[in-house]
PyMOL commands that place a pseudoatom at each C-alpha (Angstrom):
pseudoatom trace, name=CA, resn=MET, resi=1, chain=A, elem=C, hetatm=0, pos=[1.818, -0.970, -5.987]
pseudoatom trace, name=CA, resn=THR, resi=2, chain=A, elem=C, hetatm=0, pos=[1.240, -2.992, -9.153]
pseudoatom trace, name=CA, resn=LYS, resi=3, chain=A, elem=C, hetatm=0, pos=[2.943, -5.931, -7.738]
pseudoatom trace, name=CA, resn=PHE, resi=4, chain=A, elem=C, hetatm=0, pos=[0.813, -5.127, -4.233]
pseudoatom trace, name=CA, resn=GLY, resi=5, chain=A, elem=C, hetatm=0, pos=[-2.335, -5.122, -6.223]
pseudoatom trace, name=CA, resn=GLU, resi=6, chain=A, elem=C, hetatm=0, pos=[-1.345, -8.576, -8.068]
pseudoatom trace, name=CA, resn=LEU, resi=7, chain=A, elem=C, hetatm=0, pos=[-0.816, -9.670, -4.312]
pseudoatom trace, name=CA, resn=ILE, resi=8, chain=A, elem=C, hetatm=0, pos=[-3.654, -8.910, -2.725]
pseudoatom trace, name=CA, resn=SER, resi=9, chain=A, elem=C, hetatm=0, pos=[-5.938, -10.065, -5.963]
pseudoatom trace, name=CA, resn=ALA, resi=10, chain=A, elem=C, hetatm=0, pos=[-5.376, -13.624, -5.207]
pseudoatom trace, name=CA, resn=ASP, resi=11, chain=A, elem=C, hetatm=0, pos=[-8.374, -15.686, -4.598]
pseudoatom trace, name=CA, resn=LYS, resi=12, chain=A, elem=C, hetatm=0, pos=[-6.932, -17.272, -1.072]
pseudoatom trace, name=CA, resn=PRO, resi=13, chain=A, elem=C, hetatm=0, pos=[-6.487, -15.019, 1.936]
pseudoatom trace, name=CA, resn=VAL, resi=14, chain=A, elem=C, hetatm=0, pos=[-3.440, -13.132, 2.038]
pseudoatom trace, name=CA, resn=LEU, resi=15, chain=A, elem=C, hetatm=0, pos=[-2.343, -12.138, 5.692]
pseudoatom trace, name=CA, resn=ILE, resi=16, chain=A, elem=C, hetatm=0, pos=[0.243, -9.231, 5.491]
pseudoatom trace, name=CA, resn=ASP, resi=17, chain=A, elem=C, hetatm=0, pos=[2.331, -7.839, 8.242]
pseudoatom trace, name=CA, resn=PHE, resi=18, chain=A, elem=C, hetatm=0, pos=[3.109, -4.379, 8.057]
pseudoatom trace, name=CA, resn=TYR, resi=19, chain=A, elem=C, hetatm=0, pos=[6.332, -3.875, 10.229]
pseudoatom trace, name=CA, resn=PHE, resi=20, chain=A, elem=C, hetatm=0, pos=[9.481, -1.785, 11.049]
pseudoatom trace, name=CA, resn=ASP, resi=21, chain=A, elem=C, hetatm=0, pos=[12.064, -3.222, 12.959]
pseudoatom trace, name=CA, resn=TRP, resi=22, chain=A, elem=C, hetatm=0, pos=[13.307, -0.428, 15.175]
pseudoatom trace, name=CA, resn=ASP, resi=23, chain=A, elem=C, hetatm=0, pos=[16.267, -2.169, 17.222]
pseudoatom trace, name=CA, resn=ASP, resi=24, chain=A, elem=C, hetatm=0, pos=[16.941, -4.738, 14.014]
pseudoatom trace, name=CA, resn=THR, resi=25, chain=A, elem=C, hetatm=0, pos=[15.414, -7.767, 15.851]
pseudoatom trace, name=CA, resn=ASP, resi=26, chain=A, elem=C, hetatm=0, pos=[11.949, -8.859, 14.080]
pseudoatom trace, name=CA, resn=ASN, resi=27, chain=A, elem=C, hetatm=0, pos=[10.120, -10.047, 16.688]
pseudoatom trace, name=CA, resn=ASN, resi=28, chain=A, elem=C, hetatm=0, pos=[7.238, -11.423, 14.561]
pseudoatom trace, name=CA, resn=LEU, resi=29, chain=A, elem=C, hetatm=0, pos=[9.024, -13.703, 12.243]
pseudoatom trace, name=CA, resn=ASP, resi=30, chain=A, elem=C, hetatm=0, pos=[8.725, -16.847, 14.489]
pseudoatom trace, name=CA, resn=THR, resi=31, chain=A, elem=C, hetatm=0, pos=[4.842, -15.868, 14.981]
pseudoatom trace, name=CA, resn=LEU, resi=32, chain=A, elem=C, hetatm=0, pos=[4.349, -15.643, 10.961]
pseudoatom trace, name=CA, resn=ARG, resi=33, chain=A, elem=C, hetatm=0, pos=[6.569, -18.979, 10.409]
pseudoatom trace, name=CA, resn=ASP, resi=34, chain=A, elem=C, hetatm=0, pos=[4.035, -20.482, 12.644]
pseudoatom trace, name=CA, resn=VAL, resi=35, chain=A, elem=C, hetatm=0, pos=[1.182, -19.463, 10.844]
pseudoatom trace, name=CA, resn=ALA, resi=36, chain=A, elem=C, hetatm=0, pos=[2.620, -20.038, 7.250]
pseudoatom trace, name=CA, resn=ALA, resi=37, chain=A, elem=C, hetatm=0, pos=[3.451, -23.472, 8.510]
pseudoatom trace, name=CA, resn=ALA, resi=38, chain=A, elem=C, hetatm=0, pos=[-0.026, -24.171, 9.751]
pseudoatom trace, name=CA, resn=LEU, resi=39, chain=A, elem=C, hetatm=0, pos=[-1.841, -22.692, 6.551]
pseudoatom trace, name=CA, resn=GLY, resi=40, chain=A, elem=C, hetatm=0, pos=[0.472, -24.127, 4.186]
pseudoatom trace, name=CA, resn=ASP, resi=41, chain=A, elem=C, hetatm=0, pos=[-0.562, -23.207, 0.519]
pseudoatom trace, name=CA, resn=LYS, resi=42, chain=A, elem=C, hetatm=0, pos=[-3.923, -22.378, 1.905]
pseudoatom trace, name=CA, resn=ALA, resi=43, chain=A, elem=C, hetatm=0, pos=[-2.976, -18.771, 2.455]
pseudoatom trace, name=CA, resn=LYS, resi=44, chain=A, elem=C, hetatm=0, pos=[-0.168, -16.409, 1.582]
pseudoatom trace, name=CA, resn=VAL, resi=45, chain=A, elem=C, hetatm=0, pos=[2.093, -14.940, 4.406]
pseudoatom trace, name=CA, resn=VAL, resi=46, chain=A, elem=C, hetatm=0, pos=[3.705, -11.693, 3.802]
pseudoatom trace, name=CA, resn=LYS, resi=47, chain=A, elem=C, hetatm=0, pos=[5.976, -9.336, 5.596]
pseudoatom trace, name=CA, resn=ILE, resi=48, chain=A, elem=C, hetatm=0, pos=[6.063, -5.798, 4.358]
pseudoatom trace, name=CA, resn=ASP, resi=49, chain=A, elem=C, hetatm=0, pos=[8.878, -3.262, 6.063]
pseudoatom trace, name=CA, resn=ILE, resi=50, chain=A, elem=C, hetatm=0, pos=[7.360, 0.080, 6.579]
pseudoatom trace, name=CA, resn=LYS, resi=51, chain=A, elem=C, hetatm=0, pos=[10.132, 2.176, 6.214]
pseudoatom trace, name=CA, resn=LYS, resi=52, chain=A, elem=C, hetatm=0, pos=[10.877, 0.112, 2.754]
pseudoatom trace, name=CA, resn=ASN, resi=53, chain=A, elem=C, hetatm=0, pos=[7.637, 0.797, 1.183]
pseudoatom trace, name=CA, resn=GLU, resi=54, chain=A, elem=C, hetatm=0, pos=[6.591, 4.129, 2.813]
pseudoatom trace, name=CA, resn=THR, resi=55, chain=A, elem=C, hetatm=0, pos=[4.046, 5.056, -0.297]
pseudoatom trace, name=CA, resn=LEU, resi=56, chain=A, elem=C, hetatm=0, pos=[2.389, 1.993, 0.135]
pseudoatom trace, name=CA, resn=ALA, resi=57, chain=A, elem=C, hetatm=0, pos=[2.026, 2.492, 4.069]
pseudoatom trace, name=CA, resn=GLU, resi=58, chain=A, elem=C, hetatm=0, pos=[0.793, 6.189, 3.536]
pseudoatom trace, name=CA, resn=ALA, resi=59, chain=A, elem=C, hetatm=0, pos=[-1.812, 5.048, 0.989]
pseudoatom trace, name=CA, resn=LEU, resi=60, chain=A, elem=C, hetatm=0, pos=[-2.913, 2.056, 3.342]
pseudoatom trace, name=CA, resn=ARG, resi=61, chain=A, elem=C, hetatm=0, pos=[-2.727, 4.723, 6.256]
pseudoatom trace, name=CA, resn=VAL, resi=62, chain=A, elem=C, hetatm=0, pos=[-0.685, 2.405, 8.448]
pseudoatom trace, name=CA, resn=LYS, resi=63, chain=A, elem=C, hetatm=0, pos=[0.272, 3.990, 11.682]
pseudoatom trace, name=CA, resn=GLY, resi=64, chain=A, elem=C, hetatm=0, pos=[1.200, 1.284, 14.179]
pseudoatom trace, name=CA, resn=ASN, resi=65, chain=A, elem=C, hetatm=0, pos=[3.631, -1.381, 14.070]
pseudoatom trace, name=CA, resn=PRO, resi=66, chain=A, elem=C, hetatm=0, pos=[3.006, -3.997, 13.706]
pseudoatom trace, name=CA, resn=THR, resi=67, chain=A, elem=C, hetatm=0, pos=[-0.042, -3.884, 11.262]
pseudoatom trace, name=CA, resn=PHE, resi=68, chain=A, elem=C, hetatm=0, pos=[-1.891, -6.642, 10.170]
pseudoatom trace, name=CA, resn=MET, resi=69, chain=A, elem=C, hetatm=0, pos=[-4.183, -6.853, 7.001]
pseudoatom trace, name=CA, resn=ILE, resi=70, chain=A, elem=C, hetatm=0, pos=[-6.384, -9.611, 5.713]
pseudoatom trace, name=CA, resn=TYR, resi=71, chain=A, elem=C, hetatm=0, pos=[-6.969, -9.403, 2.064]
pseudoatom trace, name=CA, resn=LYS, resi=72, chain=A, elem=C, hetatm=0, pos=[-9.138, -12.032, -0.452]
pseudoatom trace, name=CA, resn=ASP, resi=73, chain=A, elem=C, hetatm=0, pos=[-9.758, -11.294, -3.866]
pseudoatom trace, name=CA, resn=GLY, resi=74, chain=A, elem=C, hetatm=0, pos=[-8.516, -7.687, -3.983]
pseudoatom trace, name=CA, resn=GLU, resi=75, chain=A, elem=C, hetatm=0, pos=[-10.683, -7.164, -0.622]
pseudoatom trace, name=CA, resn=MET, resi=76, chain=A, elem=C, hetatm=0, pos=[-9.350, -5.872, 2.862]
pseudoatom trace, name=CA, resn=LYS, resi=77, chain=A, elem=C, hetatm=0, pos=[-11.360, -8.574, 4.873]
pseudoatom trace, name=CA, resn=TRP, resi=78, chain=A, elem=C, hetatm=0, pos=[-9.644, -7.344, 8.504]
pseudoatom trace, name=CA, resn=ARG, resi=79, chain=A, elem=C, hetatm=0, pos=[-6.951, -4.967, 9.677]
pseudoatom trace, name=CA, resn=GLN, resi=80, chain=A, elem=C, hetatm=0, pos=[-5.548, -4.643, 13.303]
pseudoatom trace, name=CA, resn=THR, resi=81, chain=A, elem=C, hetatm=0, pos=[-2.505, -3.144, 14.577]
pseudoatom trace, name=CA, resn=GLY, resi=82, chain=A, elem=C, hetatm=0, pos=[-0.462, -4.448, 17.540]
pseudoatom trace, name=CA, resn=GLU, resi=83, chain=A, elem=C, hetatm=0, pos=[0.729, -7.861, 18.381]
pseudoatom trace, name=CA, resn=GLN, resi=84, chain=A, elem=C, hetatm=0, pos=[-0.795, -10.819, 17.465]
pseudoatom trace, name=CA, resn=ASP, resi=85, chain=A, elem=C, hetatm=0, pos=[-0.146, -14.324, 18.686]
pseudoatom trace, name=CA, resn=ALA, resi=86, chain=A, elem=C, hetatm=0, pos=[-0.042, -17.280, 15.919]
pseudoatom trace, name=CA, resn=ASN, resi=87, chain=A, elem=C, hetatm=0, pos=[-3.214, -19.145, 17.108]
pseudoatom trace, name=CA, resn=THR, resi=88, chain=A, elem=C, hetatm=0, pos=[-5.186, -15.767, 17.006]
pseudoatom trace, name=CA, resn=LEU, resi=89, chain=A, elem=C, hetatm=0, pos=[-3.521, -14.907, 13.358]
pseudoatom trace, name=CA, resn=ILE, resi=90, chain=A, elem=C, hetatm=0, pos=[-4.556, -18.432, 11.995]
pseudoatom trace, name=CA, resn=GLY, resi=91, chain=A, elem=C, hetatm=0, pos=[-8.245, -18.566, 13.443]
pseudoatom trace, name=CA, resn=LEU, resi=92, chain=A, elem=C, hetatm=0, pos=[-8.583, -15.317, 11.227]
pseudoatom trace, name=CA, resn=VAL, resi=93, chain=A, elem=C, hetatm=0, pos=[-7.388, -16.733, 7.966]
pseudoatom trace, name=CA, resn=GLN, resi=94, chain=A, elem=C, hetatm=0, pos=[-8.964, -19.415, 8.449]
pseudoatom trace, name=CA, resn=GLN, resi=95, chain=A, elem=C, hetatm=0, pos=[-12.563, -17.753, 8.239]
pseudoatom trace, name=CA, resn=TYR, resi=96, chain=A, elem=C, hetatm=0, pos=[-11.230, -16.602, 4.718]
pseudoatom trace, name=CA, resn=LEU, resi=97, chain=A, elem=C, hetatm=0, pos=[-10.249, -19.918, 3.561]
for i in range(1, 97): cmd.bond("trace and resi %d" % i, "trace and resi %d" % (i + 1))
show_as sticks, trace
zoom trace
């Protein structure tokens, strides 16, 4: 979890997608690529596999798939479970630039 602490302590917003692929297809990948492309180096966009990071997911009480979070300066600013479109995510992250 030290790496997670370093990740979220950035002074720019960090959008995290906690996900689990039930059928080995990643439906959010294109959405997150669009978000990352639109935001450039103004924000970080990260995917975290729930199954590979169970301890972290449990600590953050991630129950749904996907669960999105925005952190800035080590503080959670926004959290939502369920599918989100790229424009919504871009708008949310831009609030914290």
